[in-house]
TORLO-436449 format. One line per 8 residues: number of its first residue (from 1); for each residue x, y, z of N, C-alpha, C. Coordinates in Angstrom, 2 decimals, m for minus. Layout:
% residues N
NUM) X:Y:Z:X:Y:Z:X:Y:Z | ... $
% end
This chain:
% residues 226
1) m1.15:32.00:m7.16:m1.74:30.99:m8.29:m2.44:29.68:m7.17 | m3.62:29.40:m7.69:m4.30:28.36:m7.04:m4.22:27.20:m7.82 | m4.14:26.21:m7.11:m3.96:24.52:m7.04:m5.33:23.93:m6.79 | m5.65:23.14:m7.70:m6.75:22.32:m7.15:m6.99:20.93:m7.65 | m6.96:19.76:m6.80:m7.46:18.73:m7.39:m8.73:17.95:m6.80 | m8.99:17.29:m7.69:m10.45:16.23:m7.46:m9.60:15.06:m6.78 | m10.49:14.38:m5.45:m10.22:13.25:m4.59:m10.94:12.15:m4.70 | m11.01:11.08:m4.70:m12.57:10.29:m4.00:m12.00:9.13:m3.11 $
9) m12.88:9.18:m2.17:m12.93:8.37:m1.20:m12.73:7.06:m1.58 | m11.75:6.16:m1.05:m11.17:4.55:m0.87:m12.01:3.87:0.19 | m12.72:2.86:m0.66:m13.61:2.06:0.49:m12.44:0.86:0.94 | m11.79:0.11:0.01:m10.87:m0.78:0.19:m9.57:m0.27:0.17 | m8.66:m1.33:0.93:m7.34:m1.11:0.91:m6.86:m2.32:0.62 | m5.63:m2.27:0.74:m4.67:m3.60:0.53:m4.38:m3.60:m0.97 | m4.86:m4.72:m1.61:m4.59:m5.23:m3.10:m5.75:m3.53:m3.79 | m6.12:m3.08:m3.21:m7.08:m2.18:m3.62:m5.66:m1.25:m4.48 $
17) m5.33:m0.80:m3.78:m4.17:0.38:m3.98:m3.79:0.22:m5.12 | m3.24:m1.72:m5.34:m2.61:m1.76:m6.70:m3.87:m1.19:m8.08 | m5.32:m1.34:m8.15:m6.20:m1.51:m8.80:m6.54:0.16:m9.32 | m6.12:0.86:m8.30:m6.15:1.96:m8.22:m4.99:2.88:m9.45 | m3.84:2.23:m8.77:m2.72:2.62:m9.58:m2.93:2.35:m11.23 | m3.68:0.90:m11.40:m3.91:0.65:m12.57:m4.74:1.10:m13.54 | m5.82:2.08:m12.62:m6.68:3.01:m13.36:m5.92:4.17:m13.55 | m4.80:4.31:m13.49:m4.02:5.71:m13.80:m4.73:6.89:m12.31 $
25) m5.02:5.96:m11.10:m4.92:6.86:m9.83:m3.91:6.49:m8.69 | m3.49:7.72:m8.16:m2.83:7.54:m7.27:m3.11:7.36:m5.95 | m3.22:6.10:m4.76:m3.60:6.17:m3.63:m3.14:7.39:m2.67 | m3.61:7.62:m1.79:m3.13:8.89:m0.84:m4.02:8.88:0.32 | m3.34:9.69:1.08:m4.20:9.86:2.34:m4.47:11.46:2.95 | m5.17:11.66:3.46:m5.71:12.87:3.52:m5.82:13.05:5.65 | m4.89:13.90:6.14:m4.68:13.89:7.37:m4.61:15.23:7.77 | m4.67:15.49:9.32:m4.85:16.71:10.15:m4.79:16.89:11.02 $
33) m4.35:18.16:11.93:m4.43:18.01:13.79:m6.26:18.02:13.94 | m6.40:17.21:14.83:m7.58:17.21:15.09:m8.96:16.67:14.04 | m8.25:15.70:12.91:m8.96:15.57:11.91:m9.31:13.73:12.04 | m9.56:13.22:11.40:m9.91:12.04:10.84:m9.15:11.79:9.50 | m8.63:10.58:9.67:m7.58:10.50:8.44:m8.53:9.99:6.96 | m8.66:10.12:6.05:m9.32:9.85:5.08:m8.19:9.37:3.76 | m8.92:7.96:3.60:m7.72:7.46:2.64:m9.13:7.61:1.20 | m8.01:8.17:0.30:m8.49:8.57:m1.06:m7.58:8.17:m2.24 $
41) m7.92:8.45:m3.26:m7.13:8.84:m4.52:m7.31:9.81:m5.32 | m6.10:10.23:m6.06:m6.52:11.44:m7.16:m5.77:10.64:m8.10 | m6.33:11.40:m9.62:m6.07:11.30:m10.86:m4.08:11.44:m10.96 | m3.55:10.34:m11.97:m2.00:10.64:m11.76:m1.85:11.93:m12.87 | m2.33:11.92:m13.36:m1.66:13.15:m14.49:m2.39:14.32:m13.95 | m3.59:14.90:m13.17:m3.58:15.51:m12.52:m2.59:16.05:m11.57 | m2.56:14.95:m10.69:m1.74:15.02:m9.87:m0.53:15.45:m10.22 | m0.06:14.61:m11.19:1.53:15.13:m11.47:1.64:16.87:m12.09 $
49) 0.69:17.16:m12.58:0.70:18.54:m13.42:0.54:19.98:m11.61 | m0.09:19.22:m11.08:m0.24:20.15:m9.53:0.91:20.18:m8.87 | 1.56:18.87:m8.76:3.06:18.88:m8.11:3.83:19.43:m8.72 | 4.08:19.47:m9.84:5.03:20.08:m11.01:5.37:21.48:m10.38 | 3.88:22.42:m10.12:3.88:23.72:m10.08:3.71:23.87:m8.43 | 3.43:23.27:m7.91:3.23:23.68:m6.56:4.19:22.93:m5.57 | 4.47:21.95:m5.58:5.59:21.17:m4.83:5.38:21.01:m3.39 | 5.69:21.11:m2.59:5.69:20.96:m1.14:5.26:22.31:m0.30 $
57) 5.66:23.07:m1.01:5.70:24.55:m0.35:4.26:25.43:m1.11 | 3.19:25.09:m1.48:2.04:25.43:m2.10:0.49:24.67:m1.36 | m0.37:25.82:m1.14:m1.53:25.10:m0.57:m2.07:25.02:m1.96 | m2.84:23.63:m2.11:m3.70:23.02:m3.14:m4.96:22.78:m2.51 | m6.17:22.88:m3.25:m7.63:22.62:m2.72:m8.18:21.36:m3.11 | m8.34:20.38:m2.27:m8.56:19.25:m2.68:m10.10:19.02:m2.35 | m11.19:18.56:m3.23:m12.03:18.18:m3.08:m12.36:16.99:m2.98 | m12.71:16.32:m2.33:m13.12:14.57:m1.77:m14.78:14.53:m2.23 $
65) m14.90:13.87:m3.12:m15.95:13.33:m4.08:m16.87:14.85:m4.21 | m17.85:14.83:m3.55:m18.71:15.96:m3.76:m18.34:17.25:m2.34 | m17.63:16.84:m1.71:m17.79:17.72:m0.77:m16.64:19.06:m0.97 | m17.15:20.16:m0.06:m16.71:21.23:m0.43:m14.86:21.41:m0.46 | m14.09:22.16:m1.02:m13.15:21.93:m1.30:m11.68:22.19:0.15 | m11.12:21.78:0.25:m9.87:22.17:1.58:m8.88:22.34:1.23 | m8.13:23.00:2.17:m6.79:23.64:1.74:m5.79:22.43:2.33 | m4.75:21.71:1.75:m3.90:21.06:2.32:m2.25:21.40:1.57 $
73) m1.51:20.88:1.83:m0.26:20.87:1.03:0.49:19.44:0.86 | 1.42:19.58:0.30:1.54:17.88:m0.35:2.71:17.39:0.36 | 2.67:16.44:1.58:3.37:16.60:2.57:4.67:15.45:1.86 | 4.44:14.46:1.73:5.35:13.35:1.09:4.64:12.73:m0.37 | 5.70:12.51:m0.83:5.17:11.47:m1.86:6.15:9.90:m2.15 | 5.53:9.36:m2.30:6.56:7.80:m2.89:6.23:7.61:m4.08 | 7.68:7.26:m4.57:7.54:6.89:m5.90:8.08:5.47:m6.41 | 7.77:4.78:m7.63:8.40:3.73:m7.59:10.07:3.47:m8.12 $
81) 10.52:2.67:m7.29:12.22:3.21:m7.66:12.74:2.68:m9.09 | 11.87:2.40:m9.98:12.40:2.10:m11.05:11.95:2.95:m11.97 | 10.49:3.23:m12.05:9.62:4.18:m13.06:9.61:5.61:m12.90 | 9.43:5.53:m11.47:9.59:6.82:m10.89:8.46:7.56:m11.14 | 7.47:6.73:m11.27:5.98:6.83:m10.97:5.38:7.15:m9.42 | 4.76:8.14:m9.44:3.69:8.11:m7.93:3.18:6.78:m7.53 | 3.17:6.81:m6.44:2.83:5.67:m5.82:1.99:5.68:m4.73 | 2.13:6.51:m3.89:1.31:7.13:m2.81:1.48:8.38:m2.71 $
89) 0.81:9.22:m1.85:1.18:10.61:m1.39:m0.03:10.87:m0.07 | 0.62:11.82:0.69:0.41:12.10:1.72:m0.14:13.53:1.54 | m1.38:14.15:1.56:m1.48:15.46:2.41:m2.30:16.08:3.12 | m1.68:16.98:3.89:m1.44:17.60:4.96:m3.07:18.37:5.28 | m3.75:18.68:5.53:m5.21:19.57:5.53:m4.61:20.41:6.84 | m4.61:21.58:6.57:m4.17:22.63:7.03:m5.68:24.00:7.77 | m5.40:24.47:8.65:m6.35:24.94:9.30:m5.89:26.73:9.19 | m6.43:27.28:8.40:m5.99:28.66:8.09:m6.01:29.85:9.03 $
97) m6.23:29.76:10.82:m5.96:29.97:11.69:m4.77:29.46:12.60 | m4.60:28.54:12.19:m3.06:28.01:12.80:m2.01:27.81:12.21 | m0.95:28.78:12.88:0.64:28.43:12.30:0.96:26.89:11.66 | 1.81:27.19:10.36:2.33:25.26:10.35:3.80:25.80:9.69 | 4.54:24.79:9.76:5.95:24.41:9.56:5.80:23.90:7.90 | 6.63:24.21:6.93:7.25:23.80:5.81:8.51:23.97:5.36 | 8.98:22.78:4.48:10.17:23.43:3.66:9.59:24.08:2.74 | 10.83:25.36:2.67:10.51:26.00:1.41:11.93:26.06:0.43 $
105) 11.49:25.68:m0.84:12.97:25.20:m1.69:13.60:27.01:m1.85 | 15.08:27.10:m1.95:15.53:28.55:m2.37:15.89:28.66:m3.92 | 15.68:29.85:m4.30:15.68:30.38:m5.82:16.96:30.71:m5.99 | 18.01:30.48:m6.71:19.02:31.29:m6.49:19.10:32.18:m7.76 | 19.41:33.44:m7.42:19.37:34.61:m8.52:20.58:35.32:m8.49 | 20.74:36.39:m9.77:22.00:37.31:m9.66:22.97:36.32:m9.59 | 24.10:37.03:m9.91:25.32:36.75:m10.04:26.71:37.06:m9.30 | 27.53:36.38:m8.88:28.73:36.51:m8.29:29.89:37.10:m8.63 $
113) 30.12:38.46:m8.62:31.41:39.14:m9.15:32.71:37.96:m9.10 | 32.53:37.57:m8.00:33.50:36.46:m7.23:33.80:35.52:m8.53 | 33.05:34.91:m9.02:32.87:33.75:m9.77:33.03:34.39:m10.97 | 32.40:35.43:m11.62:32.40:36.15:m12.86:33.89:36.40:m13.41 | 34.34:37.32:m12.37:35.75:38.01:m12.23:36.85:37.70:m12.19 | 36.67:36.96:m11.13:37.82:36.30:m10.28:37.81:34.57:m10.64 | 37.17:34.27:m11.53:37.15:32.73:m11.71:37.11:31.43:m10.49 | 36.26:32.27:m9.41:35.77:31.58:m8.12:35.11:30.57:m8.68 $
121) 35.03:29.25:m7.67:33.57:27.88:m8.00:32.44:28.39:m7.10 | 31.39:28.79:m7.24:30.36:28.42:m6.43:29.79:27.57:m5.63 | 29.88:27.65:m4.51:29.53:26.16:m3.44:28.26:26.54:m2.69 | 27.20:25.73:m3.16:25.87:25.74:m2.56:25.87:24.25:m1.35 | 25.82:25.10:m0.14:25.41:24.42:0.93:23.82:23.81:1.32 | 22.82:24.38:0.89:21.56:24.43:0.98:20.73:24.55:m0.19 | 19.62:23.89:m0.42:18.71:24.22:m1.47:17.44:24.35:m0.89 | 17.12:24.53:0.29:15.52:24.85:0.96:16.19:25.04:2.63 $
129) 15.03:25.65:3.08:15.02:26.18:4.40:13.60:25.49:5.11 | 13.34:25.84:6.24:12.12:25.33:7.01:11.84:26.64:7.48 | 10.68:27.29:7.02:9.67:28.16:7.84:8.48:28.23:8.52 | 7.83:28.59:9.26:7.07:28.95:10.15:6.17:30.16:10.03 | 4.71:29.69:9.42:3.71:30.98:9.10:2.45:30.31:9.43 | 1.13:31.32:9.07:m0.04:30.98:8.54:m0.09:30.40:7.45 | m1.06:29.30:7.02:m1.24:29.11:5.80:m0.88:29.81:4.58 | m1.81:31.04:4.79:m2.01:32.09:4.25:m0.85:32.88:3.58 $
137) 0.61:32.96:4.54:1.35:33.41:4.22:2.40:32.54:3.33 | 2.30:31.30:3.41:3.06:29.96:2.91:3.47:30.89:1.77 | 5.29:30.85:1.70:5.99:31.33:0.33:6.07:29.85:m0.40 | 6.19:30.30:m1.80:6.38:29.37:m2.74:7.82:29.10:m2.42 | 8.45:29.75:m2.63:10.14:29.68:m2.80:10.72:30.96:m2.18 | 12.17:31.02:m1.77:12.79:32.37:m1.28:13.81:32.43:m2.23 | 14.09:33.49:m2.50:15.19:33.96:m2.95:16.39:34.11:m2.25 | 17.73:33.76:m3.03:19.00:34.03:m2.49:19.92:34.98:m3.19 $
145) 20.23:35.98:m3.40:20.57:36.71:m4.04:22.37:36.90:m4.14 | 22.62:35.88:m5.03:24.01:35.49:m5.42:25.16:37.13:m5.65 | 24.44:38.26:m6.03:25.16:39.17:m6.31:25.77:39.40:m4.90 | 25.73:38.96:m3.72:26.12:39.53:m2.23:27.71:38.82:m2.23 | 27.86:37.88:m3.07:29.32:37.16:m3.18:30.41:38.28:m3.95 | 30.93:39.11:m3.39:31.57:40.12:m4.22:32.90:39.55:m3.94 | 33.20:38.79:m2.97:34.93:38.09:m2.85:34.81:36.87:m2.25 | 35.85:36.20:m2.46:35.92:34.98:m1.76:35.71:34.69:m0.05 $
153) 35.67:36.07:0.66:35.45:36.28:2.06:34.36:36.68:2.39 | 33.48:36.72:1.64:32.05:36.69:1.59:31.20:35.18:1.64 | 30.35:35.29:2.32:29.43:34.10:2.56:27.90:34.48:2.59 | 26.73:33.63:2.10:25.38:33.96:2.65:25.07:33.01:3.65 | 24.26:33.45:4.50:23.80:32.40:5.37:22.35:32.56:5.36 | 21.72:31.92:6.15:20.59:31.95:5.92:19.62:32.90:6.57 | 20.29:33.50:7.66:19.98:34.86:7.94:20.10:36.01:7.36 | 20.68:35.71:6.14:20.72:36.83:4.47:19.31:36.68:3.92 $
161) 18.26:35.88:4.20:16.88:35.58:3.47:16.37:36.60:3.40 | 15.56:37.55:2.90:14.70:38.58:3.20:13.12:37.51:3.31 | 12.64:37.56:4.33:11.59:37.26:4.49:10.55:37.66:4.06 | 8.97:37.21:3.51:7.73:37.79:3.29:7.20:38.32:4.93 | 6.25:39.38:5.20:5.70:39.65:6.65:5.12:38.04:6.81 | 5.10:38.24:8.12:4.45:36.96:8.58:5.18:35.61:8.85 | 6.00:35.70:8.00:7.18:34.53:8.06:8.29:34.69:8.85 | 8.30:33.62:9.70:9.44:33.20:10.62:10.27:31.97:10.35 $
169) 11.66:32.43:10.16:12.89:31.60:9.94:12.77:30.30:10.79 | 12.60:28.65:10.90:12.97:27.70:11.83:14.27:27.38:11.38 | 14.68:27.30:10.36:15.94:27.04:9.85:17.33:28.11:11.02 | 18.50:27.29:11.37:19.25:27.86:12.15:19.74:28.80:11.32 | 19.98:30.09:11.54:20.40:31.57:10.98:21.45:31.31:9.98 | 22.41:31.14:11.48:24.13:30.66:11.35:24.28:29.94:9.71 | 23.46:29.09:9.48:23.84:28.30:8.70:24.33:28.34:7.24 | 24.95:28.75:6.96:25.71:28.69:5.36:25.25:28.79:4.12 $
177) 24.52:29.21:3.25:23.72:28.78:2.06:24.60:29.12:0.84 | 25.88:29.55:0.74:26.57:29.93:m0.57:28.10:30.33:m0.36 | 28.98:29.90:m1.14:30.36:30.54:m0.73:30.63:30.90:m2.27 | 31.96:31.27:m2.27:32.69:31.03:m3.22:34.11:30.93:m2.99 | 34.60:29.76:m3.55:35.85:29.51:m3.36:36.86:29.66:m4.76 | 38.42:29.71:m4.23:39.36:30.25:m4.76:39.39:29.34:m5.74 | 40.09:29.86:m7.18:40.74:28.77:m8.07:42.09:28.55:m7.52 | 42.54:27.31:m7.85:43.45:26.72:m7.73:44.82:27.48:m8.40 $
185) 45.83:27.21:m7.51:47.30:27.90:m7.96:47.85:26.89:m9.09 | 49.07:27.57:m9.37:49.71:26.06:m10.34:50.23:25.38:m9.23 | 50.80:25.62:m8.50:51.53:24.73:m7.22:50.32:23.66:m6.39 | 49.61:24.50:m6.43:48.40:23.68:m6.05:47.86:22.62:m7.08 | 47.89:22.70:m8.14:47.30:22.03:m9.35:48.33:20.63:m9.35 | 49.66:21.29:m9.28:50.90:20.34:m9.26:50.44:19.42:m8.37 | 50.44:19.68:m7.53:50.45:18.81:m6.21:49.35:17.93:m6.11 | 48.33:18.50:m6.54:47.07:17.93:m7.07:47.11:16.42:m7.98 $
193) 47.73:16.59:m9.03:48.33:15.95:m9.96:49.12:14.89:m9.52 | 50.28:15.45:m8.75:50.81:14.36:m8.23:50.44:13.42:m6.94 | 49.85:13.94:m6.20:49.09:12.90:m5.45:48.08:11.86:m5.91 | 47.47:12.38:m7.13:46.72:11.57:m7.90:47.74:10.13:m8.62 | 48.55:10.46:m9.22:49.91:9.74:m9.62:50.42:8.51:m8.88 | 50.71:9.40:m7.41:50.81:8.49:m6.68:49.91:7.49:m5.79 | 48.48:7.85:m6.21:47.29:6.97:m5.52:47.30:6.30:m6.54 | 47.62:6.14:m7.92:47.55:4.95:m9.15:48.73:4.54:m8.65 $
201) 49.89:4.73:m8.47:50.99:4.15:m8.21:50.85:3.10:m7.31 | 50.11:3.64:m6.24:49.42:2.38:m5.05:49.16:1.52:m5.04 | 47.39:1.96:m5.84:47.23:0.58:m6.39:47.39:m0.09:m7.21 | 48.61:0.19:m7.92:49.12:m0.74:m8.65:49.91:m1.88:m7.80 | 50.36:m1.15:m7.08:51.36:m2.01:m5.97:50.57:m2.83:m5.71 | 49.74:m2.62:m4.41:48.72:m3.30:m4.04:48.00:m4.60:m4.97 | 48.21:m3.99:m5.78:47.55:m5.05:m7.43:48.48:m6.33:m7.48 | 49.47:m5.77:m7.70:51.20:m6.51:m8.18:51.12:m7.29:m6.78 $
209) 51.09:m6.76:m5.61:51.21:m7.93:m4.13:50.64:m8.98:m3.92 | 49.29:m8.55:m4.45:47.81:m9.81:m4.42:48.42:m10.52:m5.60 | 48.69:m10.21:m6.63:49.13:m11.26:m7.74:50.12:m12.14:m7.52 | 51.16:m11.72:m7.07:52.42:m12.20:m6.24:51.80:m13.28:m5.44 | 50.99:m12.89:m4.30:50.31:m13.99:m3.28:49.64:m14.75:m3.93 | 48.82:m14.51:m4.80:47.96:m15.58:m5.38:48.95:m16.49:m6.08 | 50.03:m15.93:m6.62:51.06:m17.28:m7.46:51.92:m18.11:m6.40 | 52.21:m17.34:m5.43:52.86:m18.35:m4.25:52.27:m19.15:m3.62 $
217) 50.58:m18.85:m3.67:49.69:m19.85:m3.03:49.65:m21.05:m3.93 | 49.44:m20.59:m5.20:49.43:m21.63:m6.29:50.29:m22.26:m6.46 | 51.87:m22.10:m6.58:52.73:m22.89:m6.31:52.93:m23.40:m4.97 | 52.59:m23.41:m3.77:52.71:m24.15:m2.95:51.66:m25.24:m2.80 | 50.58:m24.96:m2.94:49.34:m25.98:m3.64:49.97:m27.16:m4.72 | 50.63:m26.74:m5.37:51.22:m27.66:m6.44:52.05:m28.41:m6.48 | 52.89:m27.92:m4.98:54.13:m28.67:m4.69:53.81:m29.46:m3.59 | 52.59:m29.24:m2.87:52.08:m30.05:m2.04:51.23:m31.38:m2.43 $
225) 50.84:m31.49:m3.60:50.41:m32.41:m4.40:51.16:m33.24:m5.04 | 52.64:m32.98:m5.01:53.64:m34.03:m5.47:54.37:m34.80:m4.75 $
% end
């Protein structure tokens, strides 16, 4: 799928960025190896639509003013801490003849029989991996088949991911992606409840000790004043 964004050059920096935001545009920078950095802005609504679909792992055709579109990926997005609206974007322009590294999200498919039939709990340790490839081979996402988890002894590692042609894994292939933990036995549940009850008692005792200490301090201060 092709994604496209229209951008315009910004000639003024600093406070001008706030004006861009008020005009429903997002300040941005375009950079790349051997290229001169370009300070631009993109329409907020247009950017949000593209970002929702492309994320950080798809090529975007970016047209700056009247120039021909160039290929880039969304490298970094800054958002307002309260509104979560985008306030700045980094675009990395790529060369189609040079390999690049990118973080690719994992898409979990299928169902584990160890979860469905044996009441286990699915534990996911990773939700993205890093790969290296030419821009044209960049995968939008990589699938992880949970049906491989047929027992509690089985795990899925990075090395189990099937990569498209021309894509090389950068993330350590020995890292675990997903496992299934056994359900707790009645004895384990009982011990857990006892430990939790013990923790509550300890907290209560500490609170009582602090209260007693405060009362003793107050009594001593009152006696000293007499």
